[in-house]
TORTIRO-50027 format. One record per residue (C-alpha): x, y, z. Coordinates in steps of 0.001 Angstrom, whole numbers, plus 500000, padded with zeros to 6 digits. Example, Ala and Ser with C-alpha at 12.3 -4.5 7.8 and 13.67 -1.06 7.14 Angstrom:
BEGIN
+--------+--------+--------+
!      x !      y !      z !
+--------+--------+--------+
! 512300 ! 495500 ! 507800 !
! 513670 ! 498940 ! 507140 !
+--------+--------+--------+
This chain:
BEGIN
+--------+--------+--------+
!      x !      y !      z !
+--------+--------+--------+
! 259565 ! 655257 ! 353766 !
! 256662 ! 657703 ! 353709 !
! 256424 ! 660159 ! 356619 !
! 252706 ! 660254 ! 357324 !
! 252938 ! 663638 ! 359029 !
! 253935 ! 665489 ! 355882 !
! 251551 ! 667611 ! 353820 !
! 250344 ! 665688 ! 350785 !
! 247817 ! 668047 ! 349195 !
! 246388 ! 671552 ! 349499 !
! 243115 ! 672470 ! 347823 !
! 241051 ! 675671 ! 347979 !
! 237435 ! 676400 ! 347111 !
! 234903 ! 679211 ! 347512 !
! 232227 ! 678957 ! 350201 !
! 230096 ! 681572 ! 352004 !
! 230078 ! 683155 ! 355431 !
! 227027 ! 683673 ! 357627 !
! 226194 ! 686885 ! 355746 !
! 226362 ! 684974 ! 352448 !
! 229574 ! 686696 ! 351335 !
! 232122 ! 684631 ! 349376 !
! 235128 ! 683448 ! 351394 !
! 237945 ! 680999 ! 350776 !
! 238074 ! 677536 ! 352329 !
! 241149 ! 675297 ! 352219 !
! 241623 ! 671570 ! 352739 !
! 245071 ! 670351 ! 353790 !
! 245576 ! 666573 ! 353694 !
! 248545 ! 664737 ! 355184 !
! 250218 ! 661625 ! 353815 !
! 248541 ! 659585 ! 356548 !
! 245139 ! 660755 ! 355320 !
! 244312 ! 663326 ! 358019 !
! 242299 ! 666339 ! 356871 !
! 242432 ! 669880 ! 358205 !
! 239954 ! 672454 ! 356928 !
! 240206 ! 676208 ! 357392 !
! 238414 ! 679290 ! 356109 !
! 238950 ! 683038 ! 356225 !
! 236057 ! 685112 ! 357504 !
! 235841 ! 688824 ! 356774 !
! 235022 ! 691398 ! 359408 !
! 232386 ! 694118 ! 359187 !
! 234602 ! 696705 ! 360881 !
! 237976 ! 696237 ! 359173 !
! 241111 ! 698066 ! 360289 !
! 243319 ! 699700 ! 357662 !
! 246368 ! 697773 ! 358909 !
! 244814 ! 694313 ! 358657 !
! 246080 ! 691619 ! 356297 !
! 244403 ! 692307 ! 352963 !
! 241402 ! 690308 ! 351825 !
! 242010 ! 689486 ! 348155 !
! 238779 ! 689611 ! 346160 !
! 238313 ! 689540 ! 342393 !
! 236553 ! 692845 ! 341850 !
! 234521 ! 691455 ! 338927 !
! 231021 ! 692946 ! 339297 !
! 229536 ! 690153 ! 337149 !
! 230482 ! 687499 ! 339735 !
! 229115 ! 687774 ! 343273 !
! 229080 ! 691584 ! 343040 !
! 232860 ! 691699 ! 342810 !
! 233369 ! 689803 ! 346073 !
! 234376 ! 686393 ! 344723 !
! 237758 ! 685026 ! 345844 !
! 238955 ! 683000 ! 342841 !
! 242278 ! 684877 ! 342670 !
! 243000 ! 683873 ! 346247 !
! 241978 ! 680301 ! 345408 !
! 244406 ! 680232 ! 342481 !
! 247170 ! 681505 ! 344757 !
! 246549 ! 678653 ! 347189 !
! 246315 ! 675943 ! 344548 !
! 249174 ! 677120 ! 342342 !
! 251633 ! 678965 ! 344623 !
! 251136 ! 678174 ! 348315 !
! 250198 ! 674501 ! 347909 !
! 253296 ! 673479 ! 345917 !
! 255509 ! 675485 ! 348286 !
! 254355 ! 673774 ! 351492 !
! 253752 ! 670288 ! 350100 !
! 256043 ! 667855 ! 351899 !
! 256427 ! 670040 ! 355002 !
! 255877 ! 668559 ! 358467 !
! 252303 ! 669303 ! 359560 !
! 253505 ! 669775 ! 363147 !
! 255847 ! 672617 ! 362227 !
! 253247 ! 675375 ! 362123 !
! 255813 ! 678145 ! 362453 !
! 257857 ! 676911 ! 359489 !
! 254722 ! 676596 ! 357342 !
! 253527 ! 680085 ! 358238 !
! 256961 ! 681622 ! 357712 !
! 257190 ! 679959 ! 354299 !
! 253909 ! 681614 ! 353284 !
! 254966 ! 684969 ! 354715 !
! 258158 ! 684763 ! 352672 !
! 256267 ! 683782 ! 349521 !
! 254056 ! 686839 ! 349855 !
! 256748 ! 689302 ! 350864 !
! 254445 ! 692254 ! 351647 !
! 253629 ! 693717 ! 355087 !
! 249883 ! 693100 ! 354772 !
! 249940 ! 689975 ! 352600 !
! 248650 ! 691865 ! 349586 !
! 250307 ! 689628 ! 346970 !
! 248785 ! 686265 ! 347856 !
! 245926 ! 687610 ! 349961 !
! 245671 ! 687551 ! 353728 !
! 242571 ! 685403 ! 353295 !
! 244511 ! 682810 ! 351268 !
! 247388 ! 682651 ! 353764 !
! 245110 ! 682554 ! 356807 !
! 242864 ! 679796 ! 355459 !
! 245928 ! 677621 ! 354778 !
! 247436 ! 678397 ! 358186 !
! 244185 ! 677407 ! 359901 !
! 243823 ! 674233 ! 357825 !
! 247362 ! 673165 ! 358744 !
! 246933 ! 673556 ! 362492 !
! 243675 ! 671632 ! 362300 !
! 245357 ! 668840 ! 360321 !
! 248007 ! 668610 ! 363056 !
! 245315 ! 668245 ! 365729 !
! 243554 ! 665602 ! 363614 !
! 246860 ! 663727 ! 363315 !
! 247044 ! 663686 ! 367107 !
! 243402 ! 662614 ! 367327 !
! 242340 ! 665371 ! 369708 !
! 240284 ! 668578 ! 369692 !
! 242234 ! 671543 ! 368377 !
! 241970 ! 673501 ! 371633 !
! 243471 ! 670597 ! 373593 !
! 246252 ! 670142 ! 371028 !
! 247188 ! 673827 ! 371282 !
! 246854 ! 673928 ! 375078 !
! 249040 ! 670862 ! 375473 !
! 246572 ! 669192 ! 377813 !
! 243570 ! 669898 ! 380008 !
! 242361 ! 673432 ! 380708 !
! 242701 ! 675252 ! 384037 !
! 240354 ! 678143 ! 383186 !
! 237557 ! 678925 ! 380747 !
! 236914 ! 682341 ! 379178 !
! 233883 ! 684331 ! 380249 !
! 231475 ! 684587 ! 377288 !
! 230409 ! 688163 ! 376524 !
! 227371 ! 689110 ! 374487 !
! 227211 ! 692020 ! 372037 !
! 223524 ! 692613 ! 372469 !
! 222731 ! 696119 ! 371133 !
! 224354 ! 696799 ! 367772 !
! 225313 ! 700274 ! 366629 !
! 226225 ! 701490 ! 363158 !
! 224140 ! 702855 ! 360324 !
! 220440 ! 702031 ! 359894 !
! 219286 ! 704155 ! 356968 !
! 219361 ! 707755 ! 358221 !
! 219887 ! 706527 ! 361786 !
! 223493 ! 706217 ! 363024 !
! 224529 ! 704987 ! 366450 !
! 228157 ! 706016 ! 366889 !
! 229019 ! 703219 ! 369343 !
! 229167 ! 699902 ! 367508 !
! 228676 ! 697356 ! 370300 !
! 226953 ! 697392 ! 373695 !
! 227952 ! 694181 ! 375442 !
! 226989 ! 692511 ! 378708 !
! 229409 ! 690175 ! 380462 !
! 228323 ! 687655 ! 383159 !
! 231753 ! 687968 ! 384796 !
! 230649 ! 686758 ! 388232 !
! 228869 ! 683630 ! 387029 !
! 230098 ! 680586 ! 388913 !
! 230037 ! 678232 ! 385932 !
! 229722 ! 678218 ! 382169 !
! 226162 ! 676943 ! 382595 !
! 225260 ! 679943 ! 384724 !
! 226971 ! 682385 ! 382328 !
! 224983 ! 681103 ! 379354 !
! 221798 ! 680905 ! 381413 !
! 222213 ! 684588 ! 382333 !
! 222590 ! 685442 ! 378638 !
! 219463 ! 683525 ! 377714 !
! 217475 ! 685537 ! 380282 !
! 218972 ! 688970 ! 379668 !
! 219027 ! 688973 ! 375881 !
! 215256 ! 688649 ! 375305 !
! 214615 ! 691075 ! 378168 !
! 216610 ! 693723 ! 376287 !
! 214155 ! 693401 ! 373407 !
! 211218 ! 693873 ! 375769 !
! 212802 ! 696930 ! 377406 !
! 213479 ! 698499 ! 373995 !
! 209897 ! 697788 ! 372905 !
! 208601 ! 699543 ! 376025 !
! 210898 ! 702511 ! 375384 !
! 209475 ! 702692 ! 371846 !
! 205933 ! 702762 ! 373306 !
! 205019 ! 699341 ! 371975 !
! 206854 ! 699469 ! 368653 !
! 208595 ! 696107 ! 368335 !
! 212365 ! 696032 ! 368896 !
! 214234 ! 695289 ! 365651 !
! 217135 ! 692957 ! 364912 !
! 220481 ! 694751 ! 364612 !
! 223508 ! 694267 ! 362359 !
! 225119 ! 691483 ! 364396 !
! 221881 ! 689672 ! 365305 !
! 221522 ! 691635 ! 368525 !
! 219017 ! 694483 ! 368931 !
! 218878 ! 697711 ! 366984 !
! 219250 ! 700689 ! 369347 !
! 216138 ! 702861 ! 369581 !
! 218143 ! 706067 ! 369902 !
! 221463 ! 707535 ! 368785 !
! 222258 ! 708479 ! 372391 !
! 224767 ! 706005 ! 373880 !
! 223900 ! 707024 ! 377456 !
! 220224 ! 706170 ! 376937 !
! 221135 ! 702924 ! 375195 !
! 223372 ! 701892 ! 378092 !
! 220574 ! 702635 ! 380536 !
! 218215 ! 700352 ! 378579 !
! 220773 ! 697548 ! 378615 !
! 221356 ! 698020 ! 382340 !
! 217593 ! 698079 ! 382987 !
! 217263 ! 694662 ! 381309 !
! 220027 ! 693239 ! 383517 !
! 218420 ! 694678 ! 386665 !
! 214981 ! 693297 ! 385763 !
! 216494 ! 689829 ! 385412 !
! 218085 ! 690125 ! 388846 !
! 221690 ! 689871 ! 387673 !
! 223026 ! 693312 ! 388586 !
! 225575 ! 691767 ! 390956 !
! 226816 ! 689246 ! 388367 !
! 227007 ! 691307 ! 385168 !
! 229375 ! 694007 ! 383940 !
! 229613 ! 695616 ! 380497 !
! 231922 ! 696352 ! 377581 !
! 231778 ! 698848 ! 374748 !
! 233250 ! 698769 ! 371257 !
! 233272 ! 702299 ! 369896 !
! 234838 ! 701176 ! 366559 !
! 235650 ! 704864 ! 366265 !
! 237480 ! 704708 ! 362947 !
! 234045 ! 704041 ! 361441 !
! 232718 ! 707423 ! 362648 !
! 235920 ! 709457 ! 362355 !
! 236220 ! 712395 ! 359959 !
! 239895 ! 712974 ! 359212 !
! 239373 ! 716468 ! 357786 !
! 237852 ! 717829 ! 360995 !
! 239486 ! 715378 ! 363396 !
! 236084 ! 714663 ! 364963 !
! 233771 ! 711707 ! 365591 !
! 230041 ! 711451 ! 364894 !
! 228027 ! 710843 ! 368039 !
! 224276 ! 711410 ! 368544 !
! 223930 ! 714161 ! 365948 !
! 227082 ! 715954 ! 367029 !
! 230803 ! 715907 ! 366179 !
! 233054 ! 715164 ! 369165 !
! 236766 ! 715779 ! 369555 !
! 239081 ! 713043 ! 370842 !
! 239039 ! 714632 ! 374292 !
! 235234 ! 714652 ! 374254 !
! 235190 ! 710969 ! 373268 !
! 237493 ! 710222 ! 376189 !
! 235195 ! 712255 ! 378422 !
! 232170 ! 710256 ! 377220 !
! 233924 ! 706972 ! 377984 !
! 235006 ! 708246 ! 381395 !
! 231465 ! 709404 ! 382222 !
! 229867 ! 706099 ! 381202 !
! 232494 ! 704071 ! 383073 !
! 231777 ! 706058 ! 386237 !
! 228077 ! 705262 ! 385896 !
! 228319 ! 701555 ! 384961 !
! 230859 ! 698775 ! 385582 !
! 232889 ! 698184 ! 382399 !
! 235374 ! 695354 ! 382009 !
! 236892 ! 696938 ! 378905 !
! 236347 ! 699669 ! 376330 !
! 237495 ! 698934 ! 372807 !
! 238638 ! 701174 ! 369932 !
! 237672 ! 704403 ! 371671 !
! 239555 ! 706520 ! 369100 !
! 240763 ! 706380 ! 365508 !
! 243323 ! 703679 ! 364723 !
! 246061 ! 706292 ! 364089 !
! 245548 ! 708435 ! 367212 !
! 248417 ! 707189 ! 369358 !
! 248512 ! 710339 ! 371494 !
! 244768 ! 710181 ! 372080 !
! 245007 ! 706586 ! 373279 !
! 247731 ! 707590 ! 375727 !
! 245371 ! 710191 ! 377197 !
! 242527 ! 707656 ! 377311 !
! 244616 ! 705189 ! 379330 !
! 245540 ! 707955 ! 381769 !
! 242058 ! 709431 ! 382130 !
! 239637 ! 706471 ! 382002 !
! 240415 ! 704890 ! 385362 !
! 237445 ! 702525 ! 385773 !
! 237862 ! 700410 ! 382645 !
! 240639 ! 698681 ! 380698 !
! 241347 ! 700412 ! 377362 !
! 242013 ! 697937 ! 374576 !
! 242484 ! 698044 ! 370801 !
! 240946 ! 696153 ! 367897 !
! 241419 ! 698108 ! 364653 !
! 244045 ! 699998 ! 366645 !
! 246189 ! 696872 ! 367187 !
! 244961 ! 694426 ! 364453 !
! 246532 ! 691491 ! 366372 !
! 249976 ! 692795 ! 365346 !
! 252826 ! 692185 ! 367763 !
! 254601 ! 695316 ! 366487 !
! 251583 ! 697542 ! 367116 !
! 250897 ! 695954 ! 370508 !
! 254543 ! 696407 ! 371506 !
! 254363 ! 700084 ! 370539 !
! 251104 ! 700495 ! 372479 !
! 252732 ! 698899 ! 375527 !
! 255812 ! 701123 ! 375329 !
! 253686 ! 704271 ! 374927 !
! 251065 ! 703210 ! 377517 !
! 248476 ! 703616 ! 374743 !
! 246519 ! 700388 ! 375373 !
! 246185 ! 697757 ! 378074 !
! 245156 ! 694843 ! 375868 !
! 243783 ! 693911 ! 372489 !
! 241051 ! 692110 ! 370614 !
! 242477 ! 688876 ! 369214 !
! 241402 ! 688200 ! 365614 !
! 244019 ! 685976 ! 363951 !
! 242910 ! 686735 ! 360398 !
! 243815 ! 690395 ! 361024 !
! 247505 ! 689484 ! 361001 !
! 247133 ! 686469 ! 358718 !
! 248659 ! 683384 ! 360373 !
! 248203 ! 681295 ! 363500 !
! 251899 ! 681771 ! 364365 !
! 251829 ! 685577 ! 364240 !
! 248597 ! 685827 ! 366216 !
! 249868 ! 683552 ! 368998 !
! 253086 ! 685587 ! 369198 !
! 250994 ! 688700 ! 369799 !
! 249062 ! 686933 ! 372547 !
! 252284 ! 685784 ! 374195 !
! 253585 ! 689358 ! 374186 !
! 250383 ! 690519 ! 375879 !
! 250571 ! 687742 ! 378455 !
! 254219 ! 688470 ! 379257 !
! 253571 ! 692206 ! 379680 !
! 250411 ! 692202 ! 381788 !
! 248028 ! 693067 ! 378944 !
! 244735 ! 691268 ! 378304 !
! 243748 ! 689285 ! 375225 !
! 240052 ! 689148 ! 374277 !
! 239447 ! 686837 ! 371286 !
! 236574 ! 687622 ! 368944 !
! 234809 ! 686047 ! 366030 !
! 234399 ! 688274 ! 362982 !
! 231066 ! 689832 ! 362083 !
! 229660 ! 687396 ! 359538 !
! 231844 ! 684470 ! 360551 !
! 231491 ! 680757 ! 359939 !
! 230052 ! 678010 ! 362109 !
! 233285 ! 676383 ! 363336 !
! 235458 ! 679478 ! 363665 !
! 238973 ! 678518 ! 364815 !
! 238886 ! 681495 ! 367211 !
! 236806 ! 679432 ! 369625 !
! 239492 ! 676734 ! 369852 !
! 242144 ! 679402 ! 370245 !
! 240299 ! 681247 ! 373022 !
! 240054 ! 678003 ! 374983 !
! 243671 ! 676998 ! 374372 !
! 245007 ! 680419 ! 375387 !
! 242910 ! 680391 ! 378605 !
! 242141 ! 684099 ! 378259 !
! 239865 ! 686183 ! 380538 !
! 236914 ! 686519 ! 378138 !
! 235728 ! 685931 ! 374586 !
! 233410 ! 688007 ! 372407 !
! 230495 ! 685798 ! 371430 !
! 228006 ! 688332 ! 370067 !
! 224255 ! 687930 ! 370493 !
! 222931 ! 684416 ! 371209 !
! 220693 ! 684330 ! 368151 !
! 222392 ! 683168 ! 364889 !
! 223852 ! 679741 ! 364106 !
! 227541 ! 680634 ! 364289 !
! 226972 ! 682412 ! 367620 !
! 225050 ! 679495 ! 369115 !
! 227854 ! 677220 ! 367914 !
! 230283 ! 679375 ! 369903 !
! 228167 ! 678999 ! 373049 !
! 227976 ! 675256 ! 372496 !
! 231747 ! 675089 ! 372028 !
! 232296 ! 676740 ! 375403 !
! 229624 ! 674586 ! 377021 !
! 231213 ! 671432 ! 375579 !
! 234685 ! 672440 ! 376750 !
! 233341 ! 673008 ! 380274 !
! 231966 ! 669473 ! 380264 !
! 235216 ! 668017 ! 378901 !
! 237312 ! 669897 ! 381474 !
! 235309 ! 669669 ! 384721 !
! 238279 ! 670905 ! 386747 !
! 238407 ! 674193 ! 384785 !
! 236845 ! 677265 ! 386378 !
! 235611 ! 680444 ! 384721 !
! 238363 ! 683048 ! 384609 !
! 238358 ! 685232 ! 387724 !
! 238012 ! 688692 ! 386195 !
! 237858 ! 690261 ! 389655 !
! 241670 ! 690192 ! 389822 !
! 242007 ! 692610 ! 386887 !
! 238754 ! 694629 ! 386780 !
! 238985 ! 698385 ! 387410 !
! 235596 ! 699215 ! 388994 !
+--------+--------+--------+
């Protein structure tokens, strides 16, 4: 007798992310005809310890970024190996793929191939149960909803212009409902553009790398003041706090051991001093990737010296339980940015979250820069009932989808309240 819960077929194809870069998409079909579909987005800031994205490197096809090797690995290696497995046994499926690859960063099969299959499988399981993925993973109704946060001024390189801080984010942490949180964002975000235009003496504010605003200066202190001014003008000073992503590995020079910032090169201690100074001037929920991903000693100093914000890691942790455990033991971080494709499977990423939860560390899920419309991270952030989620600017389709996902979940779980960040904030 056929067991309808077993995997019948696995098929991969190439599609494109929101920045029109090739990515892999996988369909997993069960014997009872349920379909799960998963894809593997690629980040813009990518840590050196992340699961490897396998691309073809053929300049004649999609500028070398096509993923047909990863597709072949799914169709010819992973698919046959997991066919017939129980769709509900996510851990066994993921461990089978990890064993097939056999490398620490999934270099053989491709972290993108493994992750897309892992995501497709968990979605097929939810489809088999006939429920939304977040509810399937949560095991029932939600008690809390994550606070949406909005990366609204985007750093990085703009020609000769280089803002050393990658993300300036506002967080409506004292909103009383998801409706109010999103309403605050819809007021503040356009106001930021108007404040920047005024600062530029009428020159129109420009769109930044992540669909937020391009900063008008390389000075992070001035940029923070412009963001804060927009919040104040909208009347939300008592409801909004902030977050920064330094993404410091992007501006780090290994030879000199310094970081580019506003035309200068700063030491690790000076970067810590900058974060401390800004956190004493503005309320920050968290500060992310303040230092290079290999500076364990520097992160220990940052945790000791920056008292008014939670220090967390993104490229520093790469959703790895081993790295998070080490950070906990060394007091080098107090939480992490949750990006499941960094580690490569749903099982591994949820283990890292459980470690954080059990050890008093925070988990902040995030979509990748240039993600897809129905990013599985949004289901995961709801299921894990975390404090906050990184949504980016409310401008592009995949970001509006994320807002709608949160809005929909609030409607479907009327008993759920926004997470009370006041119990863990430092300011």
